[in-house]
C-alpha positions in Angstrom: -30.1 -20.0 14.0 -27.0 -18.1 14.0 -24.2 -20.8 14.2 -20.6 -19.7 15.2 -17.3 -21.5 15.0 -14.3 -21.1 16.5 -11.0 -22.9 15.1 -8.5 -24.2 17.7 -4.7 -25.0 17.4 -2.1 -26.1 19.6 1.4 -27.6 20.3 2.6 -31.0 21.3 2.0 -31.4 24.8 4.9 -34.1 25.0 7.6 -31.8 23.7 6.4 -29.1 26.2 6.7 -31.5 28.9 9.7 -32.4 27.9 11.2 -29.4 27.7 9.8 -28.0 30.9 10.3 -31.2 33.0 13.9 -30.6 33.3 13.8 -26.7 34.4 13.0 -25.5 37.9 9.1 -24.8 38.4 9.4 -21.2 38.0 11.4 -21.1 35.3 9.1 -23.2 33.1 6.3 -21.3 34.4 7.8 -17.8 33.4 8.9 -19.7 30.0 5.7 -21.1 29.1 3.9 -17.0 29.8 6.6 -15.8 27.2 5.7 -18.1 24.6 9.2 -20.0 24.6 7.2 -22.9 25.8 3.6 -24.2 24.8 0.8 -23.7 27.4 -1.2 -26.7 27.6 -3.8 -27.3 25.3 -6.7 -26.8 28.1 -5.3 -23.5 28.5 -5.3 -22.7 24.7 -8.9 -24.0 24.4 -10.3 -21.5 27.0 -7.9 -19.0 26.2 -6.3 -18.4 29.2 -3.3 -16.2 29.7 0.0 -16.1 32.0 0.1 -12.9 33.5 3.1 -12.7 36.0 4.9 -15.6 38.4 7.0 -15.3 41.4 8.2 -18.4 44.1 4.7 -19.7 45.5 2.4 -17.5 43.1 1.3 -17.6 40.1 -1.3 -15.1 38.3 -3.5 -16.1 35.2 -6.5 -14.4 33.5 -8.9 -14.7 31.1 -11.3 -12.7 29.0 -14.9 -14.1 29.2 -16.3 -14.8 26.1 -19.3 -15.9 24.4 -18.2 -19.3 23.2 -17.8 -19.9 27.3 -21.3 -18.3 27.9 -24.1 -20.4 29.8 -27.9 -20.1 29.0 -28.1 -17.3 31.4 -25.9 -15.3 29.1 -23.0 -14.9 32.2 -19.7 -17.5 31.8 -20.5 -20.9 32.6 -19.4 -21.9 36.2 -17.0 -24.5 34.9 -14.5 -21.8 33.3 -14.1 -20.1 36.7 -13.3 -23.8 38.0 -11.0 -24.6 35.2 -9.1 -21.2 35.9 -8.9 -21.4 39.4 -7.5 -25.1 39.0 -5.1 -23.5 36.5 -3.8 -21.1 38.3 -3.8 -22.9 41.9 -1.6 -25.6 40.0 0.6 -23.3 38.2 1.4 -21.1 41.6 2.2 -24.6 43.1 4.5 -25.5 40.0 6.6 -22.6 40.6 7.7 -23.9 43.9 8.8 -27.3 42.9 12.2 -28.6 41.4 13.0 -29.9 38.2 11.8 -33.2 37.1 8.7 -33.1 39.4 4.9 -32.4 38.3 2.0 -32.4 40.4 -1.5 -34.1 40.7 -4.6 -32.4 42.3 -5.9 -34.0 44.8 -8.8 -31.9 46.3 -10.3 -28.9 45.0 -12.9 -26.5 46.8 -14.6 -23.8 44.3 -16.9 -20.9 46.3 -18.6 -18.8 43.6 -19.4 -15.1 44.9 -20.7 -13.4 41.4 -20.7 -14.7 37.7 -17.9 -14.2 35.6 -19.5 -11.5 33.0 -19.4 -11.6 29.1 -18.2 -7.8 28.9 -15.2 -7.9 26.9 -12.9 -7.1 30.4 -10.4 -9.7 31.5 -10.7 -11.3 35.1 -8.0 -12.2 36.7 -7.0 -15.3 38.8 -4.2 -15.1 41.5 -3.1 -18.2 43.4 -0.7 -18.4 46.2 0.7 -21.4 47.8 -0.6 -22.1 51.6 1.9 -24.8 52.6 4.4 -27.1 51.1 5.5 -30.2 52.5 7.3 -33.1 51.3 4.8 -35.0 49.2 1.8 -32.2 49.5 1.3 -28.5 48.7 -1.8 -26.8 49.5 -2.7 -23.4 47.9 -5.4 -20.9 47.8 -6.7 -18.7 44.6 -8.9 -15.6 44.2 -10.7 -14.8 40.8 -11.4 -11.2 41.0 -12.7 -8.1 38.0 -10.7 -5.4 37.2 -12.2 -3.3 39.5 -11.0 -5.9 42.0 -14.3 -7.4 42.7 -13.9 -11.0 43.8 -15.9 -13.5 41.9 -14.5 -16.6 42.6 -12.4 -18.0 45.3 -11.1 -21.7 46.1 -8.5 -23.9 47.5 -6.8 -27.0 46.6 -4.4 -29.9 47.5 -2.0 -31.5 45.3 0.3 -34.1 45.5 4.0 -34.0 44.3 5.4 -36.9 42.0 8.9 -37.0 40.6 8.9 -37.1 36.9 11.4 -39.9 35.2 12.0 -39.4 31.6 11.5 -42.1 29.1 
């Protein structure tokens, strides 16, 4: 066997939450993308990168790597599912006021083609479709750098008010 190892480090998520909850969502997302606020540990684990964010829209990326692989030699479907969920929640976060957060209520994923482990990034773009007082819906797509659709999905999210401790 040819064993490989990977070392992961991350920032305290409670400190990140404390600093970002006081900001409007779009400001918090942009601060995270600029590296001024730590990204979530799960994003660190999977190597997600924030590319851009506007109100109601977010773009994240990942370069599928060997540690993401399944036994077929492509990226495990869970990577795509996690990227869709992270992109959707980031897009939704951009429309929230300060001291609010969200919880995923429903997530639907449609796999069109596998994410290849070829050194190239895939880009996930999420857009808010509807924002109500308590429920937000959004859609996302993962595409190759050549624009080929790999995965698309949608989700619904509950908005909650955060009460600082």
